[in-house]
C-alpha positions in Angstrom: 30.1 15.9 57.2 28.4 19.2 57.1 25.4 20.0 59.4 22.6 19.0 57.7 18.8 20.9 56.7 15.8 19.9 58.2 12.7 19.7 56.2 9.5 19.4 57.4 8.0 16.9 54.7 4.4 16.9 55.6 2.8 17.5 59.3 0.4 20.5 60.7 2.7 23.5 61.6 0.2 25.4 64.2 1.4 21.6 66.0 3.3 21.3 69.6 4.8 18.4 67.6 5.7 20.5 64.7 6.9 23.7 67.1 8.9 21.0 68.8 10.6 18.2 67.0 11.4 21.2 64.6 13.6 22.2 67.1 15.0 19.1 68.2 15.3 17.7 64.8 17.7 20.8 64.2 20.5 18.9 67.0 20.4 15.8 64.7 23.8 17.0 62.8 25.3 17.7 65.4 25.1 14.2 67.1 26.1 12.5 63.3 28.8 15.2 63.3 30.1 14.6 66.8 29.8 10.7 65.8 31.7 11.3 62.1 34.4 12.8 64.0 35.0 10.9 66.6 35.1 7.8 64.9 35.9 7.9 61.4 32.7 8.6 59.6 30.4 6.5 61.6 26.9 8.0 61.7 24.7 6.2 64.0 21.9 6.1 61.8 23.7 4.3 59.6 23.6 1.2 61.9 20.8 0.5 63.4 17.5 0.8 64.9 19.3 1.3 68.6 21.8 3.3 67.5 19.2 5.8 65.6 16.6 6.4 68.5 19.8 6.8 70.8 20.9 9.8 68.8 17.4 11.0 68.7 17.6 11.5 72.4 20.9 12.7 72.2 19.4 15.4 70.1 16.4 15.8 72.1 18.7 16.7 75.1 20.4 19.0 73.2 17.1 20.9 72.0 16.3 21.3 76.2 14.5 17.9 76.1 14.2 15.1 78.6 14.9 11.9 77.0 14.9 8.2 78.0 15.3 4.8 75.6 14.7 1.4 76.0 12.8 1.9 79.7 10.3 -0.6 81.6 6.2 0.2 80.6 2.7 -1.6 80.1 2.0 -2.9 76.9 -1.5 -4.7 75.4 -0.1 -8.1 74.7 -1.1 -8.6 71.2 -3.4 -12.0 72.1 -7.2 -11.7 72.3 -8.5 -9.9 75.3 -5.0 -8.1 75.1 -4.0 -8.6 78.7 -1.7 -5.8 80.2 2.1 -6.9 80.3 5.3 -5.0 81.5 6.8 -4.3 78.2 9.9 -1.7 76.3 9.4 1.5 75.0 11.9 2.7 72.6 11.7 6.6 73.2 9.9 8.6 75.6 10.6 12.9 75.5 9.5 15.4 77.4 9.4 19.2 77.6 9.5 20.1 80.8 8.1 23.8 80.2 5.1 22.9 78.4 4.9 20.1 80.5 4.1 18.1 77.5 5.7 14.7 76.3 5.8 12.2 73.7 6.8 8.0 73.7 7.7 6.9 70.8 8.1 3.5 68.9 10.9 3.3 66.1 11.5 0.7 63.2 14.3 1.5 61.0 14.6 0.6 57.5 17.4 0.8 54.8 15.5 2.0 52.2 16.9 0.8 48.2 16.1 3.8 45.2 13.4 2.6 44.1 11.5 1.6 47.6 7.7 0.6 47.0 4.8 2.2 48.8 3.8 -0.9 50.7 7.7 -1.6 51.9 6.9 2.0 53.2 3.8 1.5 54.3 4.1 -1.8 55.9 7.2 -0.6 57.9 5.0 2.6 59.1 2.5 0.2 60.5 4.4 -2.2 62.5 5.7 0.9 64.5 2.4 2.0 64.5 1.0 -1.3 65.8 4.0 -1.0 68.8 2.8 2.4 69.3 -1.0 1.5 70.0 -0.1 -1.0 72.9 1.4 1.4 74.8 -0.6 2.2 78.1 -2.5 6.2 76.8 -1.2 7.2 80.2 2.3 7.0 79.7 2.4 9.9 77.4 0.3 12.7 76.6 0.8 11.3 72.9 2.0 8.1 71.5 2.8 7.8 67.5 4.7 5.3 65.6 7.8 6.4 64.1 9.8 4.8 60.3 13.6 5.6 60.4 14.3 5.3 56.9 17.7 5.2 55.9 19.1 5.0 52.2 21.0 1.3 51.7 24.6 1.3 50.9 24.1 0.9 46.9 20.9 4.1 46.9 20.9 6.8 44.2 20.3 9.1 47.1 19.1 11.7 44.3 16.2 9.5 43.2 15.5 7.9 46.8 15.2 11.3 48.1 12.4 12.1 45.5 10.6 8.6 46.1 10.9 8.9 49.9 9.8 12.4 50.1 6.1 11.8 47.9 5.6 8.2 50.6 6.5 10.1 53.1 3.5 12.4 52.9 1.1 9.4 54.4 2.4 10.1 57.3 1.2 12.3 60.2 3.8 14.1 60.3 7.3 13.6 58.3 11.0 15.5 58.1 13.8 14.6 55.8 16.9 15.2 57.5 19.9 16.2 54.8 23.4 15.6 55.4 26.7 14.5 53.6 26.7 10.5 55.0 23.0 11.2 52.8 19.7 11.9 53.7 17.5 10.2 56.8 13.4 10.4 56.7 11.7 10.1 60.1 8.2 9.5 59.1 5.6 9.2 62.4 2.0 8.1 62.9 -0.1 9.4 65.6 -2.0 6.9 67.7 -5.4 8.4 67.7 
């Protein structure tokens, strides 16, 4: 797999996220390549959410950030009254230089060529709901993150056009191209 291109589909380029995340996501192709070289074209993004989040954490470390996956934190319970409970955060990233950090709750979807808008929105909303449950003191900003990977039978060219359109509904979205196919990262900010 050749190293891939990172395209920002939507997002304010003046923000800390746009500046820092472009650097971070630029390292994802290196992680994907290392896995493919090591184990017969295994791309962690084509496996499951846990391996995708681990690849994101590895890329963040390569980009000079501090990262943690599947760690214990306080979350609001979904029941009435919403008492705090212990839960797990999918991903925490910090930049020591700017002393700024983000926490992410991720969902992954293997998309067919004709992915529907409501399917995309539903999965991003689920990630956002999980991020909203995290204590606001956990990070400077909280995000729901949807990782979209082409399904085995998807037409990458048609899906790319469709996903680039759908991803515009997120606060930030990136397409990461590579020989094993594109992936999309869509983020919704907890306000």
